[in-house]
C-alpha positions as CSV (number, residue, x, y, z in Angstrom):
1,X,64.3,88.9,116.6
2,X,62.5,86.5,119.3
3,X,59.1,88.3,118.6
4,X,59.7,86.6,114.8
5,X,60.7,83.7,115.7
6,X,57.9,83.5,118.2
7,X,55.4,84.4,115.2
8,X,57.2,81.7,112.9
9,X,56.9,78.8,116.0
10,X,53.5,79.8,116.2
11,X,52.2,79.7,112.5
12,X,54.2,76.2,112.3
13,X,51.9,75.0,115.0
14,X,49.0,76.0,113.5
15,X,49.6,74.4,110.0
16,X,50.7,70.7,111.9
17,X,47.5,71.2,113.7
18,X,45.2,71.5,110.7
19,X,47.3,69.1,108.9
20,X,46.6,66.3,111.6
21,X,42.7,67.4,111.3
22,X,42.6,66.8,107.9
23,X,44.5,63.1,108.0
24,X,42.0,62.0,110.6
25,X,40.5,59.2,110.0
26,X,37.1,58.3,110.3
27,X,35.0,54.6,111.2
28,X,32.1,53.1,110.5
29,X,30.6,50.6,113.5
30,X,28.4,47.7,112.3
31,X,26.8,45.2,114.9
32,X,26.2,41.7,114.3
33,X,23.5,40.1,116.7
34,X,22.1,36.7,117.9
35,X,18.8,35.9,119.9
36,X,17.2,32.5,120.8
37,X,13.3,33.7,120.1
38,X,12.2,30.6,122.6
39,X,9.0,29.3,121.2
40,X,7.8,32.2,118.5
41,X,5.2,30.1,117.5
42,X,1.8,31.3,115.4
43,X,-1.6,29.8,116.5
44,X,-2.3,27.4,113.8
45,X,-1.4,23.6,113.5
46,X,1.8,22.9,111.1
47,X,1.0,19.6,109.2
48,X,3.4,16.8,110.7
49,X,5.2,19.1,113.2
50,X,4.7,18.7,117.1
51,X,3.1,22.5,117.8
52,X,0.2,21.0,120.0
53,X,1.1,23.1,122.9
54,X,1.2,26.2,121.2
55,X,-2.5,26.2,120.1
56,X,-5.7,27.7,121.5
57,X,-6.6,24.5,122.7
58,X,-3.0,23.2,124.0
59,X,-1.7,23.3,127.2
60,X,-0.1,26.5,127.0
61,X,-3.8,27.9,125.5
62,X,-1.8,29.8,123.0
63,X,-3.8,32.8,121.5
64,X,-3.7,35.6,119.3
65,X,-4.0,38.0,122.3
66,X,-0.3,35.9,123.6
67,X,1.3,35.8,119.9
68,X,0.6,39.4,119.9
69,X,2.2,40.3,123.2
70,X,5.2,37.7,122.3
71,X,6.0,39.7,119.0
72,X,5.4,42.4,120.5
73,X,8.4,42.1,123.2
74,X,10.7,40.5,120.7
75,X,10.4,42.9,118.2
76,X,11.5,45.2,120.7
77,X,14.8,43.2,122.1
78,X,15.4,43.0,118.6
79,X,15.5,46.7,117.7
80,X,16.9,47.8,120.7
81,X,19.9,45.0,120.0
82,X,23.3,47.0,119.2
83,X,22.0,50.0,120.5
84,X,24.1,50.7,123.5
85,X,26.5,51.6,120.3
86,X,24.5,52.4,117.6
87,X,22.1,54.5,118.9
88,X,18.9,54.4,116.4
89,X,20.6,52.1,114.1
90,X,21.0,48.9,115.9
91,X,22.1,45.4,114.2
92,X,23.1,45.2,110.5
93,X,21.7,41.3,110.6
94,X,20.8,39.3,113.9
95,X,20.4,35.4,113.8
96,X,17.2,33.9,115.3
97,X,16.3,30.5,116.9
98,X,13.4,28.8,117.8
99,X,11.1,30.2,114.8
100,X,8.2,28.3,113.4
101,X,8.0,29.3,110.1
102,X,8.3,32.2,107.4
103,X,4.9,33.9,108.9
104,X,6.5,34.2,112.1
105,X,9.0,36.2,111.0
106,X,7.0,38.1,108.7
107,X,4.7,39.1,111.5
108,X,7.9,40.1,113.7
109,X,9.4,42.1,110.7
110,X,5.8,43.9,110.8
111,X,6.3,45.4,113.9
112,X,6.2,48.8,114.4
113,X,10.0,48.9,116.2
114,X,11.5,46.6,113.1
115,X,9.3,48.1,110.4
116,X,10.8,51.5,111.2
117,X,14.0,50.2,109.8
118,X,12.9,48.0,107.2
119,X,13.7,44.7,108.5
120,X,13.6,41.8,106.5
121,X,14.2,37.9,106.8
122,X,15.5,34.8,105.3
123,X,14.3,31.3,106.5
124,X,14.5,27.8,105.2
125,X,11.7,25.4,106.3
126,X,13.8,22.6,108.4
127,X,13.1,19.2,109.6
128,X,12.4,19.6,113.1
129,X,9.8,17.3,114.8
130,X,8.9,20.1,117.5
131,X,9.0,22.5,114.4
132,X,11.6,25.5,115.5
133,X,14.0,26.6,112.8
134,X,16.8,29.8,112.9
135,X,15.8,32.6,110.5
136,X,18.1,35.7,109.9
137,X,16.9,39.2,110.0
138,X,18.6,41.8,108.3
139,X,18.6,45.9,107.8
140,X,18.4,46.3,103.8
141,X,20.2,49.6,104.4
142,X,23.2,48.1,105.7
143,X,23.3,44.2,104.4
144,X,22.5,42.5,101.1
145,X,21.7,39.2,100.7
146,X,23.7,37.3,98.3
147,X,22.7,33.7,98.9
148,X,20.3,31.7,101.4
149,X,21.0,27.8,102.0
150,X,19.8,25.4,104.9
151,X,22.5,22.7,105.6
152,X,21.3,19.5,106.8
153,X,22.5,18.4,110.2
154,X,23.6,14.8,109.5
155,X,23.7,11.8,112.1
156,X,26.2,8.9,112.2
157,X,24.5,6.4,113.9
158,X,21.9,4.6,112.2
159,X,19.4,4.3,114.9
160,X,19.0,8.6,115.2
161,X,18.4,8.3,111.4
162,X,14.2,8.9,112.1
163,X,15.7,12.1,114.7
164,X,15.1,15.1,112.1
165,X,16.6,18.2,113.9
166,X,17.8,22.0,112.8
167,X,20.2,22.4,109.9
168,X,22.6,25.4,109.4
169,X,21.0,28.6,108.3
170,X,24.2,29.6,105.7
171,X,23.2,33.5,104.5
172,X,25.6,34.8,102.3
173,X,25.9,38.8,101.8
174,X,27.3,42.0,101.2
175,X,28.3,44.2,104.3
176,X,30.2,47.5,104.1
177,X,31.3,46.3,100.3
178,X,32.9,43.4,101.9
179,X,31.0,39.7,101.6
180,X,30.2,38.1,104.6
181,X,28.7,35.0,105.5
182,X,27.1,33.8,109.0
183,X,26.2,30.7,109.9
184,X,23.2,30.0,112.0
185,X,23.1,27.5,114.1
186,X,20.8,25.6,117.2
187,X,22.7,22.4,118.0
188,X,20.6,19.7,119.9
189,X,19.7,19.9,123.1
190,X,21.8,19.4,126.5
191,X,19.6,16.0,127.2
192,X,21.1,14.5,123.9
193,X,24.3,14.1,125.0
194,X,27.7,16.4,124.1
195,X,28.5,13.7,121.3
196,X,25.4,14.9,119.1
197,X,26.5,18.5,119.7
198,X,29.9,17.9,119.3
199,X,28.9,16.1,115.6
200,X,27.3,19.3,114.8
201,X,31.1,21.2,115.9
202,X,32.4,19.0,113.5
203,X,29.7,19.8,110.3
204,X,29.8,23.3,110.8
205,X,33.5,23.8,110.4
206,X,33.6,21.6,107.3
207,X,30.9,23.8,106.0
208,X,33.1,26.8,107.4
209,X,36.2,25.3,105.8
210,X,34.3,25.2,102.3
211,X,33.0,28.1,102.2
212,X,36.9,29.6,102.8
213,X,38.1,27.4,100.1
214,X,35.8,29.2,97.6
215,X,36.5,32.8,98.9
216,X,39.4,33.2,101.4
217,X,38.8,36.7,101.8
218,X,35.0,36.0,103.1
219,X,34.3,36.5,106.3
220,X,32.6,34.3,108.1
221,X,30.0,34.1,111.2
222,X,29.3,31.0,113.1
223,X,26.9,32.1,115.7
224,X,23.7,30.3,117.2
225,X,22.2,28.5,120.6
226,X,24.9,26.2,120.9
227,X,23.2,24.3,123.9
228,X,27.1,24.4,125.0
229,X,29.4,26.4,126.6
230,X,32.6,28.1,125.2
231,X,34.6,25.8,127.2
232,X,32.7,22.8,125.5
233,X,34.5,19.9,123.9
234,X,31.8,20.9,120.6
235,X,32.9,24.4,120.7
236,X,36.4,24.3,121.7
237,X,37.6,21.6,119.9
238,X,35.0,20.5,117.3
239,X,34.3,23.9,115.9
240,X,37.9,25.3,117.3
241,X,36.4,28.3,118.6
242,X,39.5,29.5,120.5
243,X,39.6,32.1,123.0
244,X,42.9,34.1,122.7
245,X,43.0,36.2,120.1
246,X,46.6,36.0,119.4
247,X,46.7,32.6,118.5
248,X,44.4,32.0,116.5
249,X,45.4,29.7,113.6
250,X,44.3,29.8,110.2
251,X,41.8,27.1,110.3
252,X,40.2,27.9,113.6
253,X,37.3,30.4,115.0
254,X,37.8,33.2,117.2
255,X,34.8,33.3,120.4
256,X,34.9,36.3,122.2
257,X,32.5,34.9,124.5
258,X,35.0,32.3,126.3
259,X,36.5,34.9,128.5
260,X,33.0,36.3,129.6
261,X,32.3,33.1,130.9
262,X,35.6,32.2,132.5
263,X,36.6,35.9,133.7
264,X,33.4,37.4,134.5
265,X,31.8,34.5,135.3
266,X,28.6,35.6,133.5
267,X,26.3,34.3,130.7
268,X,22.9,34.4,128.5
269,X,21.1,31.8,130.8
270,X,21.0,30.7,134.5
271,X,20.0,27.7,135.9
272,X,20.4,26.9,139.4
273,X,22.0,29.6,140.6
274,X,24.8,29.4,137.8
275,X,25.2,31.1,134.4
276,X,25.9,29.4,131.3
277,X,26.6,30.9,128.1
278,X,24.9,29.0,125.0
279,X,24.6,32.3,122.8
280,X,28.1,33.0,121.1
281,X,29.3,34.2,117.4
282,X,32.6,33.3,116.6
283,X,34.6,34.7,113.5
284,X,37.4,33.6,111.1
285,X,41.1,35.1,111.8
286,X,40.5,37.2,108.8
287,X,37.8,39.7,110.9
288,X,40.8,40.3,114.0
289,X,43.7,42.9,114.3
290,X,46.0,40.1,116.1
291,X,49.7,41.0,117.7
292,X,49.2,44.8,118.1
293,X,48.1,45.1,114.5
294,X,45.5,48.1,113.7
295,X,44.5,47.7,110.2
296,X,41.1,48.9,109.6
297,X,41.3,48.8,106.0
298,X,38.8,46.1,106.0
299,X,35.9,45.1,108.8
300,X,37.3,44.2,112.0
301,X,36.2,43.0,115.2
302,X,35.8,45.4,118.0
303,X,34.0,44.3,121.0
304,X,31.7,41.8,121.9
305,X,28.3,42.3,124.4
306,X,25.6,39.9,126.3
307,X,22.7,42.6,125.7
308,X,20.6,43.4,129.6
309,X,17.8,45.6,130.2
310,X,16.1,45.1,133.8
311,X,12.9,44.4,131.6
312,X,14.0,41.0,130.5
313,X,14.6,39.6,134.2
314,X,12.5,38.3,136.5
315,X,12.8,41.2,139.7
316,X,11.0,39.4,142.2
317,X,9.9,35.9,143.8
318,X,11.9,32.3,143.8
319,X,13.4,32.9,140.1
320,X,14.6,36.8,141.4
321,X,17.5,37.5,138.5
322,X,16.7,35.2,136.3
323,X,15.6,35.8,132.4
324,X,12.0,36.7,132.6
325,X,10.6,34.0,129.7
326,X,7.5,33.8,128.2
327,X,5.9,31.1,130.6
328,X,7.2,29.5,133.4
329,X,5.5,26.8,135.8
330,X,2.5,27.1,133.3
331,X,2.1,30.3,133.9
332,X,2.0,32.8,130.8
333,X,4.8,35.9,132.2
334,X,4.1,37.7,129.5
335,X,8.0,37.4,128.8
336,X,10.8,37.7,126.4
337,X,13.3,34.5,126.6
338,X,15.3,32.5,128.4
339,X,18.0,33.5,126.9
340,X,19.9,36.9,126.5
341,X,20.6,38.2,123.3
342,X,24.3,38.8,122.0
343,X,26.1,41.3,119.8
344,X,29.7,41.7,118.2
345,X,30.7,44.9,116.6
346,X,32.6,45.4,114.0
347,X,34.8,48.2,112.4
348,X,35.8,49.8,109.3
349,X,37.8,52.6,108.3
350,X,35.7,55.1,106.0
351,X,37.4,55.7,102.9
C-alpha cells in the first residue's frame, strides 16, 4: 500500500511541476537611453549659426579627420548603451543633445555600429544661436514613429526675446504595441541662472499634461541634459519629478536618478571633484508598479543605469577620473563627451 501511495504522490508532483512550467511567464525587456554628444558639429558653416569654432580654420581646427573620429566615438557609445542587459540589441530609442544638424545625425546613423541595427533618426532644426539641437535615434525593428514636433522654449521677460534657445523635441510612437511619447530636452545652461531652467520645467510639464489629456494611457518619458540635478527646483518642483516611487501623484513624474545622486553620490559629469547628474530620464506614473504591484501586462519600469566604460574616462593627469572630452584646454583628446549616457529598462509580459 505504501508503495502505491509513493507512486501516486510522485506522479502528482510531476503533474504539478509540469503545470507550473507550462504557466511560467516570459517577459520582454526594452532599453531607453539619452546621451549628450558634446558638440557633434560637421565641418561646414550653417548660415545664421555661431559654429565658427567648428570649422577647419576655427579655434578647434575642426576638420574631416576629427569629425570622422567624433562620429565613430559617438556611435561606439550609442551602440553599447543598454547592452549590459540587452546584449547585442541595446536601446530601442535614444534621445541626444548638442547635435548641429540633420547631416550629423545621418552621418552618425551611417556609422557601422549603428547601421548594423538600421538605426534611424528624428530631427527638427531649432533656433539655438550656437546651432545645437536635440535629436532622437531609434531602432525601427523595436520602435515605430507616429509623429514628431518641436515645441519652442518661450521666454517670459521682454529683454530675453532675442535669445532663442533649444526647444523640446516631442516624438510619439509605438513601443511593444503601446503608445509612447518622449520629450527630449536640453535646458538653458548654468550660466543662465535657475529661473530659466525652472521655466523650462514648467513648460515641459504643460506639454506632458496636454499629451496625457489626449491619451491617458500614453507612456511619457521626459529626458535630456537638464543642466540641473534631480534635487534642483527645475526638476523637483517645476517639472514635478519625485524620488519615491510609491508616493508619485498622478500629475507628477518619477525620477529614478534622484537617489543615484543623493544616496550613491555619483552622477554623469564631474566638476571640481564633485559629481552632478544633469542627464536624466523621468516617466509618468502609468509606467510604474506602485505599492508592491507586479502587473507587467503593459510596459513597466524596471531599473535605471548610468553607462560607464573605462574608455569614457581620463586615466591620468590632473583630470584623472573625469570624463574624456573631445577637447580640453584647446587640445584635441579624440575623446567622447563631458557627460556620461544614461538609460532605463522597461519590462512587459509576453502574451
